[in-house]
C-alpha positions as CSV (number, residue, x, y, z in Angstrom):
1,M,115.2,26.6,159.9
2,E,111.6,25.6,159.1
3,L,109.5,27.3,156.5
4,N,105.9,28.5,157.0
5,H,103.1,28.0,154.4
6,A,104.3,31.0,152.5
7,G,107.8,29.6,152.2
8,E,109.3,32.1,154.6
9,A,112.0,31.0,157.1
10,R,110.9,30.8,160.7
11,P,112.8,29.8,163.7
12,S,112.4,26.4,165.3
13,P,110.8,26.1,168.7
14,S,114.3,25.7,170.2
15,Q,115.5,28.9,168.6
16,L,112.4,30.8,169.8
17,A,113.0,29.6,173.4
18,E,116.0,32.0,173.5
19,V,113.7,35.0,173.1
20,R,110.6,33.7,174.9
21,P,109.6,35.3,178.2
22,P,110.1,33.4,181.4
23,I,107.3,31.1,182.5
24,H,106.2,30.0,186.0
25,L,104.3,26.8,186.6
26,L,103.0,24.8,189.6
27,A,105.2,21.8,190.0
28,S,102.3,19.4,190.6
29,E,100.4,20.8,187.6
30,S,103.4,20.5,185.3
31,D,103.6,16.8,185.9
32,L,99.9,16.4,184.9
33,I,100.4,18.5,181.7
34,A,103.6,16.6,180.8
35,D,101.8,13.3,181.1
36,L,98.9,14.7,179.0
37,A,101.3,15.9,176.3
38,L,103.1,12.6,176.2
39,S,99.8,10.7,175.8
40,A,98.8,13.1,173.0
41,E,102.0,12.9,171.0
42,H,100.4,10.8,168.2
43,R,97.3,12.9,167.9
44,H,98.8,16.4,168.5
45,P,102.6,16.0,167.9
46,V,103.4,19.7,167.4
47,V,101.4,21.0,170.4
48,A,102.7,18.1,172.6
49,A,106.3,18.9,171.7
50,M,105.7,22.7,172.3
51,L,104.2,22.0,175.7
52,L,107.0,19.6,176.8
53,E,109.6,22.2,175.7
54,E,107.8,25.0,177.7
55,I,107.6,22.8,180.8
56,E,111.3,22.0,180.4
57,R,112.3,25.7,180.4
58,A,109.8,26.7,183.1
59,E,110.5,27.7,186.7
60,L,108.5,25.3,188.9
61,H,106.9,26.4,192.2
62,E,104.9,24.8,195.0
63,A,101.4,26.3,195.3
64,T,102.4,28.5,198.3
65,E,105.3,30.0,196.4
66,M,103.7,30.5,193.0
67,P,104.0,34.1,191.8
68,G,100.6,35.7,191.1
69,G,99.4,36.7,187.7
70,H,100.6,33.6,185.8
71,V,98.4,31.5,183.6
72,R,97.7,28.0,184.9
73,L,94.9,25.5,184.5
74,G,91.6,27.1,185.3
75,S,92.9,30.6,184.8
76,F,90.8,33.2,183.0
77,V,93.0,35.0,180.5
78,S,92.5,38.2,178.5
79,F,95.0,38.3,175.6
80,L,95.6,40.2,172.4
81,D,96.7,38.8,169.1
82,E,99.1,41.6,168.0
83,R,98.9,40.7,164.3
84,S,95.1,40.8,164.0
85,G,94.4,43.2,166.8
86,Q,91.8,40.8,168.1
87,G,91.4,40.5,171.8
88,R,89.9,37.4,173.5
89,D,88.9,36.2,176.9
90,V,89.3,32.5,177.6
91,Q,89.7,30.0,180.4
92,L,92.6,27.5,180.1
93,V,91.3,24.0,180.7
94,L,92.0,20.3,180.2
95,P,90.8,18.9,176.9
96,V,87.8,17.2,178.4
97,D,86.5,20.5,179.6
98,A,87.2,22.5,176.4
99,N,84.3,24.3,174.7
100,I,85.3,27.1,172.3
101,A,81.8,28.5,172.2
102,E,81.9,29.0,176.0
103,G,85.5,30.4,175.9
104,R,87.1,27.3,177.4
105,V,90.4,26.6,175.5
106,S,92.2,23.3,175.8
107,I,95.8,23.3,176.9
108,L,96.4,20.9,173.9
109,T,95.7,23.7,171.4
110,P,98.4,26.0,170.0
111,I,96.9,29.0,171.9
112,G,96.4,27.0,175.1
113,A,100.1,25.9,175.0
114,A,101.1,29.5,174.2
115,L,99.3,31.0,177.2
116,Y,100.4,28.4,179.8
117,G,102.7,29.8,182.4
118,L,102.9,33.4,181.0
119,A,102.5,36.4,183.2
120,E,100.3,39.5,182.8
121,G,102.0,41.8,180.4
122,A,104.2,39.1,178.8
123,S,104.3,38.6,175.0
124,I,105.3,35.5,173.0
125,N,105.6,34.6,169.4
126,W,103.7,31.4,168.8
127,P,102.5,29.4,165.8
128,D,98.8,29.2,165.1
129,L,97.0,26.1,163.7
130,D,98.3,27.0,160.2
131,G,101.9,27.4,161.4
132,N,101.9,31.2,161.1
133,E,103.7,33.0,163.9
134,R,101.5,35.2,166.1
135,M,102.5,37.7,168.7
136,I,100.3,37.0,171.7
137,R,100.2,39.5,174.6
138,I,98.7,38.7,178.0
139,L,96.5,41.5,179.2
140,R,95.0,40.0,182.4
141,V,95.1,36.8,184.3
142,R,92.5,35.8,187.0
143,Q,92.4,32.6,189.0
144,I,89.2,30.8,189.8
145,A,89.3,31.9,193.4
146,E,89.7,35.6,192.6
């Protein structure tokens, strides 16, 4: 088991996968994100590994069969950090389109990777930039066309 900055034991990403909510992804998009994660392994090794693990466990769908209410690229997401009580509204985007000041979060950030594929109402424990576990709850998901 790994230790966080306070020396407390925390489960590895593999162990957390056993308690993580199901995720649904577009098959075509998952290939793009997997390629992106592989190309970013040297710059962002932890986030890249988490994304690849999430893609591996995801249920993949064609666009016509994708269940509604799941976070994908371009989605507008309202979520709550259960630990801090802080709510945020963001759009999940590719790194080139990211701009925190405008609420556009890269999929290559810990929160971007955490949100990817989750459904409205789902919660997930996910490490933040400092390695501290955060419980994130998805409040609302809207797609660009909605």
